N, C-alpha and C positions, 0 to 999 in steps of 0.2 A: 502494500498500500505506500504511496506517494504520500511524503510527508507536505502539508498544504500551507504551514507558516513554520516560518525559524526566527529563533534570535542569532544572530550571527555576529561574532567577535569585531568584524571588518565596518560593520555600521552601525549607528547609534538607531536607528529605527527597525520595526520588525519587517521582513521579509515575506511576501507571498509569492507562492507559486502562479506564474502566470503563461502568457505566450506570446511571444513577440513576432511579428510578422515583418519586422525590420531587423535589419542586423544591428548589432550593439558590443561594445568592447568590454569583454567582462572586466570587473572591478576587482576581480581574484587574481584570474593568472593573467590579465592584459591579452587575452586572445581575441578572435571573432568568435561570435555565437549570433545564433538565427533560432527560432522556435522556443522551446521549453529553458524557463529560467526562473529565478527568484529575483524577483523586484520590490523596490522602495514601495510601501503603502501610503507613503506622503509623495505624493505626487508634485511636490517643487523639488524632491531628490530625483535625480538622473542616476540610478542605481541598479546595476543590474551584476548577477551572477550566473553562470554557466548553473545548472540542475546539480552537475556533478561536483562542481567547487562548492557550491552550499551548502551538502550533505558527504561532503568528503570525509573518508574514516581517517583515523590519524595513523593506523597501521595498514599497509597492503599488500599485497602479491601479484604477480604476473605470469605467467606460464613459459613465457622468453626468458624468465630469469627464476628459475627452479631452486637454485641455492638462496635466492637473497629473498627480504622483505624492505618494502619501501617506506619512509617514516615522510609524514606531511609536512611541510615548511609552508610558513607564511608570505616567504620572501625567495625571489630568486637568488642566485651569485653570479655576478659579473664573469663574462665569459665562459660561461655554462649552458648548454646545448641539450637540448631535448633528443634522445636516443630513437626516439619513433620519426619526429619529423622534421631535426636539423635545426629547429628556431629556437633562438634565446629565451632562456626562464626567467621573467622577470618579475612575475608574481608569483600566486599559489603554487607548489610544483611536490613531486615525491622525490624523494633520494634516497637511494641505496648505495652499497660500494661500487656497485658495478654502473651505475645510472642514475640521470637526470629523467622525468619524465612530468609533463603537463598531466594533471590530472584528466583530463578529456581525451589525450593519447594514452594513459593507463589503461582507459575503459572502453578502448574501443575495441568494436563487437570481432570476434574471430574469425567468424564467416559473413557474407551477406548471400541472402537467396534473393531472387527475382523470376519472374514467368515473363519471356517475352513472345508474343508470336508464339502460343502454342508450346514453348518449350522452356527450359527451365536454365536458369544462369546462374552461378558461383562462384564469389571470387573468396579466396581465404587470404588472411593476414600472413604476410611470412615476414621474417627479421631484414630479409634481402632480396632485390627483385633478381630473377631467374633471367629476366628479359628484359630489354629496353622498356622503360616509362613511354607511354604513349603521349606524355604531355613535354617530358625534356629529352627525351632520344637518348638517355643513359641509363644504365644501371646501376649508377652512385649518385647520389646528389652532390651538390655543391662540388661538383670538378672530382669525387674521389675522394674526397675528405670524409666522408661519412657516408656508411652504405645507406642506410635509412629504412624504414618497413616501407611496405609496399601491399597493396591489393594487387592479387593475381587471381583470373580465372581457371577454372581446372582444365581448360583447352590451352592456355599459356598464350590465349594472343590477345586478353585485353590485361595490360599491368598500370597501374598507377602509383606512385610514390605518395604515401601521405604528405609530407612536406611537400611536392608538389601541388596537390589538392589544394594545401592549403594555401597557398600562394597566390593560387589561382583565383580561390574564394577572394581574398583580399583585394587585387587587381579588380576583377568582378565589382566587387562593392565599390572602388574607387571609382569606375569607370559606369555605376550609376544601375548595372543589370540586377542589382536587388532591390529597385525601387518598387514600391506597392504600385501595382497597375492598378484600372480603373476599377476592376472587380474587386478588389480587395488581397488580390495575390501576390506573387513574386515570380519577375519573370523566369521563365523558364529555359529562354535560349539564353546559357549562357558562354562564352567563349573562352575559348583558350589563351592562357599567357602565351607572350611571345617567348621564340624560344632563343639560343644563344647567338643563332647567326642572324636574328632579329626583323627577320621575316614572321609575321602573323599567322599561326595556323589555322586561323578562321576560314581563310580562303579554302583551305581543302577539307573544309569542316562536313560538306554535304556529301564528298567521297568517302569519309569514315564510315557511312552508315549510321543507319537508327540503332543497332545493336551497339556502337560502340558509345553513343548518347546513352543509352541507358545505361550500362554500364556504369559511366562516368556520373551518372546521376546517382548512383546506389551510393558509390563511393562518398560524393559531395555529401551526401545525407550521413554516412556515419561520420563523417568529420564534424559536421556542424551541429550534427546532432539528430537522434533518430526521429523526433518531432517533426523534423522539416521537411520530411516526405509527402505530406499531403500538400505543401508549397510547391513544390516541384512536380506534382501529378503523378506521383509513382506508387 
């Protein structure tokens, strides 16, 4: 059962479980959020927490680190990056002897399942990409400095770094692709971020096929939070 109201150490007012149809920056982990969140019940406060950040456990585990436990920390550490997405840990985080993780990265689903045109699609979360990411066209993120977790389809044709999808979401936010439409939903036609050669892959989006778009939507849903599914029409 979901906790609908919390008192949180990071804010002076009570926080209520709500649903944001527009993107927000989580005041806990400092990462992008959309959908289910904890929001201040005082309308004068523009304060949001990811649901995972609002009810973060003091101690957590992850299947990728069988011999470690993660401790919740209120503040990130300068120069340290999340093992999953490769971004800096600036706010709430989990720390172990082996890695740092954003709360939302630690709770990423291990598998994503969907149905497309009568067939099934399954993507598994892996420690590193076994094939090139369809966004950055590399097996590693940040030019090999970090492997980065990736969602890979059972057939091996669809691979997306968690970090690349995260960056893509931020770029789409800046370009206004997450703005509310007149119907109250969020624009579904998201575009890929620019690749290293400076050419936008948006031009070849139609050639990639609707299955690739659907697979990407599933990963976007996982990275931003499960509640965003209805906004993306999944």
